[in-house]
Every structure is written in structure tokens, then in C-alpha cells.
N, C-alpha and C positions, 0 to 999 in steps of 0.2 A: 433565214436559218439560225436551232439556236447554237450556243460554243460557251462548253465546257470546260475551267481553265482545270486542271491535275488528276494528280492519279489515280484509282483503284482507291491503292492499299492510302485511305485518308478519307484525313472528313470529305474530301468532295464522294463517297462513297449515299452521302448521303442523296446527295443531288444527282449521285448517274443512276439508282436506286426512283426518289421522283418521278423524275424525264423518265426509265420502263416503266414504269404504274401506271403512269401518263401514254404513253404510244407514241411519245414525242421523234420525233426528228434529230440526231442532233452530229453537232463537231465535237467531239471530244481533242485533247490539246492536253500528253503526257507529261504537264507540271510536279516532275518532282522536287523533293524537301532537301532544301541542300543542305541541310542536315545528312542524308541521310550518303553523299557524295565523300567519296573520301577524296578529289581531288577537282571540285567543284567549278575551279579558274580556269581546267583544262581546254584547250582549244576545240578541242571531242569531248567534252561533255554533254552533255545535257539540257536541255533549257530546266531550268531552274528553280529556285519563286524567290530569291536575289535577285535575277541574270536581267539587265539594264530590258529584255523585250518581253520579258512581265513584269515586270517593277510597269511599264508604261501603261501595263493593264491593273492593278494595283499596288500599288504605291506602302499596304500593309509585307508587301513581301510572303502574303499567306494566300496554300491554298484554299478550298478552295474557289473559282472566280467567276460565274459567266460570262458576255459579251447579247443580247435578244435587242434584235430590233432598233442595235443603238446604246441602249440603254444595255453600260453595263455596273452587275452588282455583284459584290463580297458578300463573305457574313454565309455559314452551307445555312444555320438555321434560315436567313431570313432568305436567302435565291429559294427552298422549297416554299414557303411558305407566300411567295411573291408564286414561280410558277402553278403550284397549288388554287393560287387566286385568279390567276390568265386563265387553265382551264381547263377551268371545273374539275366535274364528274364527284364518285363516289367521293374520291379522298379529301376536295374539297369541301367545308360549309355549305350546310343547306338554308343553313341561319342565321343570324346576330346574334345570336346564343349559340349556337354552336364555333364562333367563328369565335367571339371570348372563351370559351375551353381551347378550343382547341390553343390559342393565343398563351390563354398561360399556365398549358400546361406544357409549350415550348420553352419557357419558360420560363417557368418552374423548375424542371431541366436543366435548362443551360447556368441557372445558380445554385439550385439546391445539393445538382448533381455532378452534371459532367467534372468539376473544379478537386473529387473523388475520385472520380472512375477516370480520370486523365490519369490522375500519377501509376496506378494497375499495370496500368496499359503501357509507362514511359517504361515501367521501369525492368518490365519483361519483354521493350523492343531493345535497351542498354543488356542486356544481360543478365540487369542486375538484383534480380525476386531471389535468390539465393547468396546474397549477401545480405551484413550484416542490416549493414543504410536498405540495402532497398524492402526487405526485413521488414523495417523500419515505415518505412514506409507504406509499404501496402496495409497494417498493420491498422498505420491511424491511418489513412482515407479509410477502412469495413468500419470502422468506428462510426466514422463521418455521414458515413451509410446509411445506416441503421436507419438514427427518427423519417427521413426521402420515402428510403424502403418501405417501413413502415409502411405508411402516405400513404400508398399505389400497391403495395401489397393490399391490402385496406380496401382502396377502391375496384383495388381485378377479380376481389373472393368479390363482386355483388357484377362486375360489370365485363361483359368481354372485350370491351375495349374502350379509350381512354370518353366517347362522346360519343351520346351520336348512334350508336349504337354499330359503330358498324368501324370497322380500315380506316380510319384516317390520319393524312399526313400526322396532325399531332404522335397515332403509335409510333407510325414510322421515326417520327426527328426525334422522342421517345428514345423508344428502344434502339434503336442507333446509338442514344449514349447506355444507357445498361446496358449496350453487349460488352462493351471496352471494361467491365468488373463479370463474366460473364468463366475469368480464369478461375476466380474461387468458389467453387464448387463448392465444396462444403460448406461453402460465410452465404453462397446465391442459397441453400437449401433449406434454408432459413425463410424462401421466401417463395410458396409452392404454383402462385397465384399469379406472381411475376414471372414464373418459368414456364407455367401454362404461358403462359401475354403471349410470349417472347416465339416461347411454341408455332403460335398460329403464324404467328407474325412473322414470322422466318416461311411455312408453309413459302407463300402468297410463291408467281414463280417471277413475278418483277426480280420479287428478290435473289434466288437465286438464283436468276440469273449475273443481275450482279455480283455473285458471290460465285462465279463461277470464269466471269470478269476481271472476275482482284484478282483471284486465283492465276487462271491466264497471263500475272506480270509476271509471278515467278517471285 
């Protein structure tokens, strides 16, 4: 049995979405981010990322992590790639070329896009979007995203998906990172091909199921 550690309202959403796409049976252990708890050391506090029982799984103290047939993996993008490779199917690479393109798009998103989109989502999560500091953080992130989003928009202007002519784990990984910037509607309107692709990805039943479970967490 695959065990996924992490709440849906975190980067674990990528892993849950992947598992649902693959039709996997899994156990969910809802580990919450310590920063979200007012009193993480309270006796009745839920299991969180700095709790000893979770640090025994991932000493880095971050979610998600998985345990699968005795193998423990952290880092959300590594997990999604591993699950797709292990279980195959249409979201996995069909050729070596697709494997290379899936890896390239995933690492590109992690290095060129997520460092900036995550600053946007954290500004909103911390309620800072209307403050001077928050607005400056978002403004800088938007400026830094122009080059990579232009590249992605150009590619998606000619292709419905990132590789293979179909939805793959590359699309899942990248669209989950792009999702952090969707709050900036005026900015994202400059990238219509990206928005159309996001809509296609978000129409998938597995994504809708993941988001329903995410919303149910409250």
C-alpha cells in the first residue's frame, strides 16, 4: 500500500493528483505544516512537519513524503515522476524522448517558475497581498515570471500539452506550479495559451477529485 504523508493544501496536492490519475489505492496521513499551527507543541496538536513521528519519515521536515513498498521518498516532483514511471499508463513517458522532455519541463518549472510563483501564494496565505511589502513581493515575482511564462505560452500556442500530444506527468507538475500565480488575473491574461492549457488540465476528473478533497480540509 502506498502511503502519502501531507495535507491536500500543500505541495502534496501534486502527489495526490498523480495517485488519482493512476487509479492507485493509497493511505493518506494528513501531516500539516507546522507554521499553520498556533501551538504545535500542545499535547493535542495534530501531527505536523516538525513532529518527531514525521521527522522519522522525512528528516527535512517538509511535506509531502511517501512510503511505498519499503521505499521512502520526499520532494514532491520526484514523487510524481517516480509514481508515473512505476505504474505507467498514458501520463507516463512512452519513449526515451518523452522521458527527457518530461524531466526537462519538470526541472524547468522547479527552477525557473516556482521560486517566483511560490512567493505570490505565500503573500496571499500570510494575508500580506494588500500591504506595501506584499505588493512589492508580488510585483517582483510577476516581473521575474515574464520570461519563463512567455516561453511556456509560445510552446502551448503550438501544442495542446507539453509533450507527446497528450496530458502527462509533465503537465501535472508544471500546471501545479503555475496554479500559484493564477490569483494574478490581469497578469496571467497576457498568456492566453497558458490559461487555455490550465483549463484543459483542470477539467480532468482526477484534478477535480483532488480539489474537492482539498476544499474539504477547510
